[in-house]
TIVO-666138 format. One line per 10 residues: for each residue z, x, y of C-alpha. Coordinates in steps of 0.02 Angstrom, whole numbers, m for minus. Layout:
TIVO-666138
Z/X/Y; ...;
end
This chain:
TIVO-666138
2159/1609/1691; 2248/1712/1859; 2304/1558/1915; 2363/1475/1737; 2450/1631/1719; 2558/1600/1891; 2590/1442/1840; 2680/1501/1688; 2765/1651/1754; 2863/1540/1894;
2908/1386/1775; 3089/1349/1794; 3079/1232/1649; 2957/1179/1495; 2810/1077/1561; 2639/1068/1562; 2581/1133/1746; 2395/1101/1847; 2319/1136/2010; 2264/991/2110;
2088/1031/2045; 2134/1016/1883; 2218/843/1894; 2088/783/1963; 1948/855/1811; 2082/759/1706; 2074/604/1795; 2083/471/1654; 2128/568/1504; 2315/607/1553;
2455/534/1654; 2516/666/1788; 2666/677/1917; 2672/803/2067; 2781/936/2059; 2926/1006/2198; 2957/1187/2246; 3116/1164/2156; 3006/1175/1969; 2943/1347/2034;
3035/1523/2060; 3003/1562/2208; 2908/1391/2278; 2736/1322/2241; 2636/1487/2202; 2456/1372/2228; 2433/1205/2337; 2466/1053/2263; 2554/1056/2045; 2574/932/1939;
2669/903/1773; 2524/809/1655; 2644/696/1562; 2542/636/1418; 2372/603/1374; 2289/414/1398; 2239/336/1240; 2120/226/1314; 2019/343/1434; 1858/326/1461;
1701/405/1511; 1681/298/1654; 1839/378/1736; 1758/563/1728; 1592/467/1799; 1711/439/1951; 1798/596/1921; 1608/694/1965; 1586/592/2113; 1448/527/2119;
1359/463/2294; 1366/310/2356; 1311/159/2265; 1162/60/2349; 1087/m113/2319; 1114/m217/2155; 1243/m319/2239; 1188/m485/2150; 1197/m398/1994; 1379/m334/2022;
1407/m507/2067; 1342/m584/1894; 1436/m454/1800; 1585/m520/1886; 1555/m700/1890; 1519/m662/1701; 1683/m569/1690; 1780/m711/1750; 1716/m819/1589; 1780/m706/1486;
1947/m690/1537; 1959/m882/1525; 1919/m863/1329; 1719/m890/1335; 1665/m711/1241; 1496/m662/1316; 1373/m524/1280; 1247/m458/1420; 1089/m355/1393; 1068/m237/1558;
908/m170/1529; 773/m71/1632; 675/72/1601; 740/242/1610; 822/318/1780; 834/137/1841; 1025/150/1888; 1099/34/1699; 1214/160/1697; 1268/157/1854;
1269/m8/1862; 1408/m30/1718; 1503/108/1794; 1519/m8/1957; 1575/m150/1869; 1701/m77/1774; 1794/30/1897; 1806/m148/2023; 1931/m235/2042; 1866/m392/1934;
1878/m262/1800; 2061/m220/1802; 2201/m263/1661; 2097/m246/1503; 2060/m121/1377; 1871/m29/1371; 1776/42/1246; 1619/130/1288; 1495/226/1156; 1303/238/1173;
1178/293/1033; 1053/442/1052; 898/471/1003; 923/534/823; 1040/424/801; 906/279/747; 883/378/569; 1061/390/535; 1140/238/453; 1292/149/529;
1309/307/640; 1353/169/806; 1480/92/694; 1560/240/662; 1565/291/859; 1643/114/899; 1771/128/779; 1824/305/829; 1833/249/985; 1942/91/958;
2057/189/863; 2030/344/1005; 2000/471/857; 1895/644/892; 1789/723/756; 1911/873/772; 2095/759/715; 2109/812/547; 2142/679/415; 2338/649/422;
2318/648/592; 2161/525/602; 2265/406/458; 2424/421/546; 2334/331/699; 2247/185/578; 2422/164/517; 2489/130/680; 2352/27/750; 2355/m94/596;
2556/m99/639; 2514/m124/802; 2417/m251/790; 2502/m351/635; 2327/m317/549; 2319/m356/356; 2332/m217/264; 2162/m216/202; 2060/m160/315; 2160/2/292;
2026/69/153; 1846/5/254; 1946/94/423; 1964/277/320; 1830/256/233; 1723/226/408; 1818/391/473; 1755/490/307; 1922/502/257; 1940/462/54;
2060/292/55; 2196/314/m73; 2121/153/m156; 2064/130/m351; 2014/m37/m304; 1914/62/m160; 1833/184/m258; 1766/52/m385; 1657/m41/m235; 1489/m22/m233;
1419/56/m78; 1347/m111/m7; 1516/m198/m9; 1617/m20/69; 1475/m67/209; 1531/m267/225; 1715/m234/208; 1691/m78/364; 1608/m221/470; 1719/m363/447;
1859/m239/469; 1807/m168/625; 1749/m378/697; 1939/m403/653; 1991/m274/758; 1921/m321/914; 1962/m500/888; 2166/m438/891; 2150/m307/1042; 2059/m448/1131;
2218/m570/1103; 2348/m443/1161; 2223/m406/1323; 2036/m448/1380; 1915/m329/1299; 1764/m224/1381; 1641/m159/1227; 1495/m65/1300; 1327/1/1191; 1235/131/1287;
1040/160/1256; 1042/13/1138; 846/66/1111; 882/205/987; 1035/113/893; 993/124/694; 949/m68/608; 1134/m63/542; 1239/m42/659; 1107/m153/762;
1175/m308/608; 1336/m284/661; 1316/m304/839; 1207/m456/793; 1358/m535/694; 1477/m486/836; 1387/m586/977; 1425/m739/872; 1596/m683/824; 1666/m661/1007;
1595/m821/1078; 1808/m903/1072; 1853/m718/1116; 1915/m649/1264; 1784/m471/1248; 1617/m439/1332; 1495/m370/1244; 1384/m262/1358; 1234/m151/1323; 1127/m73/1422;
924/m44/1329; 752/m5/1366; 625/m136/1406; 507/m89/1238; 700/m137/1126; 664/m301/1025; 808/m406/989; 809/m574/945; 967/m648/1044; 874/m753/1160;
916/m891/1088; 1114/m865/1072; 1223/m958/1196; 1327/m835/1214; 1184/m713/1276; 1118/m683/1454; 996/m527/1497; 1018/m465/1660; 841/m367/1700; 850/m213/1825;
679/m176/1935; 669/m22/2050; 744/m32/2204; 652/m120/2340; 623/8/2481; 747/m20/2599; 891/m2/2466; 781/131/2425; 787/184/2572; 968/170/2614;
998/258/2454; 896/401/2537; 1008/397/2697; 1164/423/2594; 1091/598/2510; 998/669/2666; 1117/624/2790; 1070/577/2964; 1008/739/3019; 842/693/3138;
751/840/3014; 757/719/2873; 734/551/2943; 534/569/2941; 557/621/2741; 657/465/2706; 497/335/2711; 411/482/2605; 501/511/2445; 555/321/2434;
371/292/2442; 330/439/2307; 475/386/2192; 426/218/2156; 614/163/2202; 686/213/2038; 860/294/2059; 873/445/1979; 711/484/2018; 763/477/2201;
916/580/2171; 819/721/2077; 672/745/2194; 821/772/2334; 881/895/2215; 734/980/2198; 721/986/2368; 893/1086/2397; 848/1207/2251; 673/1241/2319;
744/1281/2494; 648/1158/2569; 853/1082/2598; 990/1183/2670; 1147/1089/2671; 1270/990/2552; 1222/823/2483; 1246/674/2620; 1208/838/2777; 1057/902/2729;
926/969/2869; 747/1021/2829; 689/1203/2868; 548/1148/2917; 449/983/2937; 405/885/2750; 240/849/2783; 151/898/2630; 292/842/2478; 215/863/2284;
333/739/2214; 282/762/2029; 185/633/1942; 333/613/1801; 541/641/1819; 510/766/1665; 409/861/1796; 529/852/1932; 676/916/1818; 545/1060/1755;
545/1113/1902; 747/1108/1935; 739/1231/1783; 615/1320/1821; 704/1403/1978; 861/1421/1895; 909/1600/1853; 852/1677/1683; 1035/1677/1591; 1064/1465/1648;
899/1417/1601; 932/1505/1439; 1104/1407/1418; 1027/1245/1472; 904/1262/1317; 1025/1293/1221; 1141/1148/1276; 973/1050/1234; 956/1105/1040; 1119/1039/1024;
1088/851/1094; 1156/757/1235; 1340/785/1209; 1375/969/1202; 1515/1077/1112; 1567/1217/1231; 1621/1309/1085; 1448/1267/984; 1368/1310/1137; 1435/1499/1144;
1424/1509/965; 1236/1498/963; 1216/1562/1138; 1274/1730/1067; 1417/1734/1202; 1606/1721/1234; 1699/1531/1267; 1723/1582/1426; 1562/1656/1455; 1488/1517/1435;
1602/1408/1527; 1573/1503/1704; 1367/1471/1647; 1423/1279/1614; 1489/1284/1774; 1343/1337/1875; 1229/1200/1780; 1354/1053/1834; 1345/1104/1991; 1188/1102/1994;
1169/923/1902; 1110/955/1768; 1270/928/1632; 1426/848/1683; 1595/878/1589; 1633/720/1473; 1785/753/1380; 1925/898/1403; 2014/845/1259; 2039/909/1116;
1866/1008/1148; 1777/1015/1289; 1620/902/1285; 1474/914/1439; 1331/780/1459; 1179/811/1486; 1145/697/1656; 1019/628/1599; 910/589/1411; 770/643/1494;
867/813/1556; 896/864/1393; 703/828/1334; 633/926/1493; 747/1057/1436; 704/1061/1250; 540/1049/1251; 542/1208/1400; 599/1314/1244; 438/1408/1171;
420/1389/967; 502/1539/917; 645/1500/999; 690/1330/953; 650/1404/776; 802/1520/810; 924/1397/905; 911/1277/749; 933/1383/645; 1116/1455/729;
1154/1296/746; 1148/1256/573; 1243/1397/527; 1366/1369/660; 1420/1194/572; 1421/1247/410; 1511/1399/443; 1660/1297/582; 1635/1118/555; 1601/1117/385;
1691/943/360; 1582/849/489; 1435/899/388; 1430/721/270; 1438/626/427; 1313/712/515; 1196/760/358; 1035/647/430; 1067/765/605; 1063/919/492;
911/871/390; 811/877/589; 872/1052/640; 840/1127/458; 671/1067/470; 632/1129/661; 737/1250/609; 578/1283/454; 732/1326/345; 646/1231/208;
755/1255/92; 905/1152/186; 786/1045/251; 752/994/99; 924/978/12; 972/875/191; 823/775/191; 835/732/m16; 1064/681/42; 1006/593/204;
913/492/84; 1013/447/m53; 1143/389/72; 999/268/146; 992/225/m40; 1147/157/m62; 1173/59/125; 1004/m50/70; 920/59/233; 752/80/103;
628/119/241; 774/232/345; 759/324/160; 570/319/148; 560/416/288; 677/552/241; 590/557/70; 414/565/154; 459/723/258; 544/790/112;
388/785/m2; 267/837/139; 398/1033/172; 375/1020/m55; 185/1000/m24; 174/1168/60; 288/1276/m83; 225/1374/m197; 242/1326/m358; 387/1351/m470;
501/1280/m605; 622/1263/m452; 524/1164/m302; 450/1050/m459; 644/1019/m503; 667/980/m314; 510/870/m314; 553/771/m450; 735/705/m388; 630/629/m230;
494/556/m346; 640/480/m421; 721/436/m276; 545/393/m197; 516/260/m347; 682/168/m302; 647/159/m134; 497/77/m158; 540/m42/m263; 645/m152/m124;
543/m104/41; 377/m163/m49; 416/m249/m223; 421/m167/m415; 239/m207/m405; 199/m86/m255; 57/35/m300; 183/172/m216; 315/118/m367; 183/182/m489;
103/331/m381; 294/398/m391; 346/387/m583; 188/437/m622; 208/612/m527; 378/619/m603; 324/598/m773; 199/738/m703; 330/856/m671; 415/815/m799;
287/863/m932; 258/1038/m832; 473/1057/m846; 483/989/m1026; 625/886/m1007; 640/747/m1091; 779/681/m1045; 705/650/m849; 565/564/m945; 638/410/m983;
675/371/m807; 482/393/m747; 435/309/m905; 552/186/m852; 481/140/m676; 316/149/m736; 379/3/m858; 453/m69/m722; 309/m78/m609; 172/m142/m758;
259/m301/m801; 284/m354/m625; 101/m303/m557; 48/m429/m715; 42/m277/m827; 147/m348/m986; 47/m236/m1128; 60/m97/m1035; 231/m118/m1002; 267/m171/m1186;
197/11/m1245; 326/125/m1137; 449/m13/m1175; 436/23/m1365; 411/201/m1318; 583/219/m1240; 643/125/m1380; 595/260/m1502; 663/408/m1384; 821/352/m1369;
881/262/m1535; 991/404/m1602; 1066/395/m1410; 1253/349/m1374; 1224/318/m1184; 1257/136/m1138; 1193/153/m970; 1013/217/m1068; 1040/68/m1205; 1068/m64/m1050;
909/m23/m948; 811/m17/m1111; 873/m187/m1167; 815/m220/m954; 628/m153/m991; 612/m280/m1152; 697/m446/m1061; 611/m452/m924; 440/m424/m999; 463/m521/m1147;
527/m653/m1040; 366/m664/m933; 259/m639/m1073; 316/m818/m1119; 434/m737/m1268; 586/m800/m1208; 680/m786/m1358; 675/m610/m1360; 713/m598/m1191; 884/m711/m1206;
914/m572/m1337; 892/m423/m1273; 980/m496/m1110; 1130/m547/m1220; 1131/m364/m1309; 1120/m286/m1128; 1262/m401/m1079; 1407/m346/m1222; 1364/m167/m1158; 1382/m186/m960;
1504/m143/m869; 1516/m145/m692; 1630/m39/m626; 1523/100/m739; 1349/26/m728; 1312/m23/m567; 1257/150/m517; 1123/120/m650; 1044/20/m476; 1004/177/m381;
951/258/m550; 842/147/m608; 747/m28/m543; 855/m32/m375; 947/m193/m422; 1093/m222/m554; 1058/m246/m734; 1206/m337/m767; 1166/m458/m634; 992/m471/m668;
1020/m492/m869; 1130/m646/m848; 984/m690/m746; 865/m711/m869; 980/m761/m1003; 1018/m900/m920; 831/m945/m874; 787/m894/m1035; 918/m1018/m1109; 850/m1160/m1023;
675/m1156/m1097; 772/m1190/m1277; 872/m1336/m1197; 1025/m1263/m1174; 1087/m1337/m1042; 1256/m1292/m1023; 1212/m1106/m1072; 1048/m1078/m920; 1196/m1156/m783; 1358/m1057/m859;
1242/m869/m841; 1150/m894/m695; 1304/m948/m620; 1395/m792/m702; 1261/m684/m610; 1287/m775/m440; 1477/m729/m453; 1424/m558/m501; 1323/m511/m353; 1442/m582/m239;
1568/m471/m289; 1456/m341/m290; 1364/m351/m121; 1201/m271/m149; 1054/m344/m65; 916/m348/m150; 1038/m390/m320; 1108/m540/m197; 921/m584/m170; 896/m608/m355;
1046/m688/m394; 960/m842/m261; 801/m826/m359; 865/m853/m488; 971/m1023/m445; 817/m1052/m353; 702/m1056/m511; 825/m1149/m614; 849/m1287/m475; 658/m1301/m519;
644/m1289/m706; 779/m1450/m646; 669/m1525/m554; 808/m1521/m404; 734/m1493/m242; 884/m1509/m123; 977/m1360/m229; 805/m1267/m228; 808/m1254/m59; 989/m1197/m6;
955/m1065/m139; 784/m1018/m89; 857/m1004/115; 988/m891/38; 859/m773/m40; 755/m787/118; 901/m749/244; 978/m581/114; 792/m530/118; 757/m540/304;
901/m457/319; 862/m300/218; 664/m322/232; 646/m360/40; 478/m424/42; 442/m475/m151; 588/m591/m157; 539/m636/6; 404/m729/m45; 478/m809/m205;
569/m885/m100; 460/m919/21; 374/m1006/m123; 513/m1114/m181; 559/m1157/m44; 414/m1235/m18; 402/m1322/m162; 568/m1408/m131; 487/m1470/57; 361/m1557/m32;
458/m1638/m185; 565/m1688/m18; 421/m1766/81; 347/m1639/183; 222/m1634/77; 75/m1543/191; 223/m1430/258; 254/m1384/86; 112/m1341/20; 55/m1246/179;
226/m1135/133; 180/m1124/m67; 20/m1043/m9; 66/m937/113; 216/m903/m6; 71/m851/m153; m28/m730/m20; 142/m643/15; 175/m608/m160; m9/m548/m207;
19/m417/m41; 167/m342/m120; 59/m311/m291; 148/m434/m400; 102/m556/m519; 283/m595/m600; 276/m792/m609; 124/m815/m510; 18/m915/m637; 172/m1046/m650;
186/m1049/m473; 17/m1073/m465; 30/m1220/m576; 171/m1295/m473; 59/m1285/m326; m83/m1367/m413; 46/m1499/m446; 84/m1513/m268; m71/m1534/m212; m122/m1668/m339;
m10/m1781/m295; m42/m1770/m133; m246/m1824/m164; m328/m1646/m159; m383/m1666/m355; m538/m1538/m323; m411/m1406/m273; m319/m1416/m394; m411/m1399/m511; m467/m1249/m459;
m286/m1176/m438; m271/m1216/m602; m400/m1130/m669; m371/m960/m542; m173/m989/m647; m257/m1020/m810; m365/m874/m778; m236/m743/m745; m109/m807/m870; m258/m774/m995;
m296/m589/m944; m142/m532/m906; m62/m607/m1053; 85/m684/m923; 124/m807/m1056; 289/m890/m949; 280/m1051/m942; 97/m1069/m998; 135/m1264/m1086; 177/m1310/m917;
m15/m1255/m823; m89/m1333/m964; 19/m1493/m969; m32/m1512/m762; m231/m1480/m791; m188/m1613/m903; m130/m1743/m788; m247/m1716/m634; m399/m1725/m767; m313/m1904/m819;
m289/m1965/m641; m508/m1949/m622; m624/m2072/m660; m722/m2006/m762; m604/m1937/m856; m639/m1858/m1042; m491/m1957/m1181; m520/m1826/m1289; m505/m1682/m1180; m339/m1732/m1100;
m268/m1764/m1262; m332/m1600/m1316; m257/m1532/m1178; m73/m1622/m1206; m67/m1561/m1388; m104/m1366/m1340; 35/m1385/m1219; 157/m1450/m1343; 104/m1314/m1450; 122/m1168/m1338;
288/m1217/m1277; 324/m1267/m1458; 282/m1062/m1516; 385/m1005/m1373; 532/m1095/m1448; 533/m1200/m1281; 579/m1363/m1338; 584/m1441/m1140; 440/m1418/m1091; 368/m1453/m1258;
450/m1626/m1219; 382/m1637/m1060; 196/m1626/m1113; 244/m1753/m1266; 297/m1866/m1150; 207/m1881/m1007;
end
């Protein structure tokens, strides 16, 4: 502070001046120019002085690492040459993706750093981001980091300034203005865009992904681009999906996607033609010893220690560096880095078994105040804001800065950001973990609680963006009311983004917390919100017929009874009905549907009316009452407005009722012979689903199109739509419709002459459907399987399968296309040598009679002409 005051007092002109030391600390972040004696009254007050001319908008953490003084790079020459060769291919226009894989501390980041600062990686744009351990539970967290890095926007930048940066970049790249709203949305700035506001969350996500991809491509056209994503093993699933798309998208662009991760990280990129993997193993003994010679120096007293340390650290660079620092801090070594001397012969070196113990030993040797500050920093996370650290540690910012400077000197932290707020980063994730684990439980609670208060009061604008992390802090602080709130908000965000398994993890933790609270109306009200959301999440994560769905809605109904809340009871009953109709219990579903219709007959809520019809159209359809199903679906179609009613998706059944109503109406219309109407409705459902871009809803539309293909006996179309259905389900982990799609694709393969493969896939599809607890359309599927088995000459298996289908349909009341099952049995029996003509004729007549009663003339005609 005294030096800064002297600079300010002696300056003869308006300028931002700094010392040489500060200029070195700012390397990469600013452009600076030397100042002369003439710029100061009485000459320069201290050594070399520099004027800061401006901030470099494309600075990166790599440049700061250079500034903090790394040890001499040892080994890895072959790997470095490999990266340089890949980069030359990128510069020539062939985009590449390289995964650098290795254990913690093996030197992945250091290799990437050396590549980025090498002469080869010049005249390019570098964008660097990294995942933290907590990011795995935060949807699209890495996507947001990437966008902020591209736009050079810090968290503290206000909305107006951030919007200006977005506009400036769009203008400079000549991007279509349609990317503006997605970019603002990703930055948590509400776009002033009516169309955007009407879009569903899934479409927001899709457009954000597209906008980022467009930015990367256009940036690469102006200058070769290197995108670094560190610690991919902690990435969230949604951000991983973006990277998955980018690998193919950069194949013809001057983009190098450089990623680091640990060996236990699983990916499916091995077959991509532009993906390469570079594995880092521990340093060979000669290279490990060479690194130790650089760290220790050539004093004769330390030479004997080189082989001992190399042996005990197994060639892991971080282990080697930390062990040397531990020896220095313990007083066993004196001097400085590269010029150490041993106080006495090091013969009984006790290197801890793991790097955690090395770091823990170093932490224990810190002064009490420094150790406490480091532990406070560990509570915050890998990246530590000095302002927040001072707040939770109960220090003024200047005192905190002095303590952090000592921790820097000890090698625990390094300065990773100077502007606009000072950020320090743990040298390694393990350093943070060991420091965190060294806190006693009571202190952890206290510090997590202080951190929550600090974020809520000092940085309230960041809460929505960090709600998942706040849920972690609240849980660790045992502030259960806040934990319940933040966990529920996190689960809702996950549901909106179709991250159902992540949402369930938040809900499970919240319900565990609620289970420990004493009984009260307020507690039950919170649990009711959890149970409703839990039911919808399970519908997608496992299927509408999963037992977990029933459990959630039964509990929700019990809570409605205890709370005397009839309004919420409709939601609980609606969820139970959905479970019963899909699990093969249509009579139970119909009973609930009639009860709901009676409850809501005087309400003027169109959303409730639509969902009441929703119960009937689905249930009637699978009961074989297609006329009633079509009538309810058509009434809902008249009421449905996507802008108003898509929100029902997240409240009731996990899929859009407008799409579902058109799907069922179309499939029901086909059975009564209205072929054009059937096509029109299913195509309408498809168009609406693609507009809404909600994954489960899109899979449902593809399911209906594939079903229509089976009705028409068009295997090519059936296979095409089933393939789309499977792809969406695989991407978003939707097991029920995935199993349906697998059966549909298997049927198509069999019809296209790949009979054995088709049968195997159909049988696997049936097993997968049953595994979800569903019976939806299963008797009909068994009938199709039997028909295929019979055509393949397996008549006995066909008859056994038909018996299963008939038994299931009659026991459960799921008479959907029962006439087709009966007709198929008649046809299989007719192919036997000792056939009973009277029995066969009776079966055909029964099939015609069933179809006629179900107002299904096409199935009746098929039975009559067989």
